N, C-alpha and C positions, 0 to 999 in steps of 0.2 A: 626436677620438680618445678623449677621456675618456668620452663617452657610449657609444662603441663598446665600450670595455672593460667598462663597467657592464652593457651589454646582454649581452655574452658571459658574464659572470659570472652574470647572472640566468638565462640559458638553461642553463648548466652546473648551477647550483643546482637548477633545476626538474627537469633530467634525473636528477640524483642522488636527488631526492625521489621521483620516479616509480619509479626502480629500487629504492629502499629500500622502497617500498610494494608492489612486486610480490608479495612474500612473503605479503601479506594481501589481495591484490586480489580474490580469488574467495571467494564465500560459498556454501556448499552447505547445502541443507536436506533432511533425510531425508523422503522422500515416502511411505515405508511401513515397517512393522516388518521387521526382518531382520538379517543379519550386517553388521557395519561394512564388511567388505571385499567385499561383494556390490554391484556397480554398481547393481542394481535398487533397493537401499535408498535410494540417493541420486538416483534418477531418471535413471541412465544411466552415470555415471562416479564412481569413488571419489575423495574429496578427498585432496589431498596433505597432508603434515605442516604446511605453512605456511598452508594455507587455513583460513578460518573455517567452523565447522560448527554447524548449528542442529538440535536434536532437538525437533520440535514436540510439543505435547500429543497424547496418544493413540498415540504411536509408541514401540516397544520395540526398542532396538538392542542386539545382543549382540556380543561380541568373541571370535573364535576364533583370532586371531593378534595379535601385538604391535602396538601403535599408538603412533606418535610424533606429538605435538602441539606445534607451535610457533606456532599461531594461537590462536583463541579458540573453545572449545567452549561453546555455550549449551545447557544441558540442561533442557528444559521437560517432559520425560517420564521415560523410564527407560533407563539404560545399565547393562547387565549385563556385568561383566568375569569371564570364566571362569577357573577354577583353572589356574595355570601361565602365564597371560597377563600381560604387563606393559604398562602405560600409562606412557610416558615423556613427562612434561609439562614443556616449557620455555616454554610460553605461559600461557594462562589457561583454567581450567575453572570455569564458572559453573553451579551447580545452582540453578535458579530457576523462575519461572513457576508454573502452577497445580499441577503434579504432578512437579516435578523430583526425580529419585531416582537415586542410584548404588548398585548392589548389587555390591560388590567381593568376589570370591572369589580374585582373583589378586594382582597387585602394582601399586601406584601409586607411581611415582618422581616426586616433585614438585620440579622445578628452576625452577618459575615461581610461579604464584599459583593457589590453589584458594579459591573462595568458595561456601559453602553458605548459601543465602539463608533468610530468615525462613520458617518452616513447611515447610521442605524437609528431605530425609532422605538421609543417607549411611550405609550399612551396610558395615562392614569385617568380613566374615564369618569363620567358623572357618578358621584357616590363612592368612588374607589378611594383606597387609602394606601399610601406607601410610607411606612414608618422606618426611619433610619436610626437604629438604636445605639446606645452609648458605646464609644470606642470602635465603631464600625463605619465603613466608607461606601459611598456611592459616587462613582466617577462617570461623568457624562462627556463623551467626545462627539456625540451625534446630536439627536434631538429628543427632548422630553417635552411632551405636551400634557399639562396638568389641568384636568377639568374637575378633579376631586380634591383630595387633601394630601399634601406631603409634609411630614413632620421630621425635623432634624433634632434629635434629642441630645441631652447634655454629653459633651465630649465626643460626639459623633462628627463625621466629616462628609460634606458634599463638595466635590470638586467639579466645577463646570468649566469645560474647555470648549463646549459646543454651544447649543442653543436650548434654553428652557423657556417655554411659553406657558405662563401661569394665567389660567382663566378662572381660577377659584381661590384656593388658599395654600400658600406655602408658609409654614411657621417654623422659625428657627428657635427652638427651646433650649438654649444653652449649648448648641452645637456650633461648629465652624462651617461657614460657607465661603469658599474661595471661587471667585468668578473671574476667569480670564477670557471667557467667551461672552455670550449675550444672554441676559435674562430680561424677558419682556413681561411686564406686569400689565395685563390686558383689561381694559374697561373697568368694571366694578370689582375686579379681583383684589385680594388682600395678600400682601407680602409682609409678614411679621418677622422682624429680625431682632430678637431679644438680646443677643450678645454682640455679634459683629459680622459684617460682611467685608471681606477684603477683595481688592481687585477692582474690576469695573463696576460702575454704579448700575442699579436696576433702571430700565427704561420704562416709563409709563406710557402705555399705548392707549389712545382715546377709544371710546365706544364707537361702533359704526354709526353713521349718520345717513340720512336720505332726504331728498327734496324732489318735488314733482313739478314738471312744467307741462303746459297743455297748449295745443294749437287747434283752432284759433282761440285766442284769449277773449275774455269778455263774454257777454250773452250771445247765445246762438239760437237758431230756429230749429224746430223738429226736423229730422232728416239730414242734419249736418253731421258729417264725420268729425269726431273729436279725438285727436291724437294725444296720447299721454306718454311721457318719458320719465323714468326714475333715474335720478343722479345719486349714486351711492358712493360712500367713502368707507372703505374697510381694507385693512392690510391683509386680510385673509379671504379665502374663498367664501362665497355667499350664495344664498338662494333667495329670490325675490318672488313674492306672491301678491297678485292684485285682487281686489274685491270691489264690487259695485253695489251701492245702495240707491235704488231708483224710486221715484214717486209711485204712490199707489196707482195701480192700473197700467203701469208701464211693463212692456215685455222686452225691453232692451237688455242686452247682455254684453259683456266684454268679449272681444275677439280672441283674447288669450289671457290666461291668468298667471303665467310665469314669464320671467325674463325682465329686461329693463324697458320694454316698449309694449304698449297695447293701445287699442282704440275701441270706441263704441259709437253707435248712432242713436241718439235720443229719439223717442217716438212720440212723446207728449210733453207739453210744457211742465215746468217744475224745477226742483233742485235735485241734482244727481251728485252723489258723494262717492268719490273714488279713493281707495286706500291702497297704499303700497307698503308691504312689510318685508323687511330684510332680516334674514337670520344667517349669521356667519358660521364658519366651520367650528367655532368654539362655543356656539350656543347663545351668543349675544344677539339681542333683537332691537331693531329700531323701526319705526313706522312713521308715515306722513300721510295726510289726507288733503284733498282739494275738492272744492265744489264747482260744479258746472251748472250755470243758470240757463235754462231753456225758456225762451219767452214765447208768448202767443204769436201766431203768424199774423 
């Protein structure tokens, strides 16, 4: 009788174990680039919220509808979350592999775990939201670039071992933020730490700046080539655009409108105004102008 009871308990325990594992019994691997909710992306059928999903290298998956994840998403390639779309994560999202990337223009609600691996990349784009909810964790070993809003709610945890570039708003609302890597608070961005930050201090990065030099300096005659060079200071990549405001009746134009160098040849006397505007990779803008005085012959 004793052995019969033990056998029954063993069988019941095994059944409960199997039932509990059903939620994660299936693993889907994306077979081609496409929309998350397109069966063709997954080789025939769309995974359920509790299934495990793998995005292999070379595959680009987009989301055109909300996604619930209670399993494990292993992102070895690119996931693009469209504006207005929400990812509700109660499981695990792992950004890993050779090219793991998340490009978020929507909303990520994290009620589980997010891991951004070494040399991997998460972009929280303009208008995007990443909410790290209570008792849940986001761990960054790679790079997170925030142009939107990241909120760390009460008793949640953000562990940064890599680099976080904040170009808009990171707010720590009662959560814990442990920084053993680098957090750059860039230009006019806001880093709000209502409880505490442990580890390395946040680095304040200045806004981009620009100055223009011209040659020759001083007043020039019509027909003289005027060379202009922009001197830019930005820790990030940038794009520079030139513009010219000429006196009425002039047909002069700039030789080029991009890059750090341009020139023009004034054709009539008057005041010419040249403006250079730099926009860095995080959307910060700086501009400078200079006047060129062209005298009568």
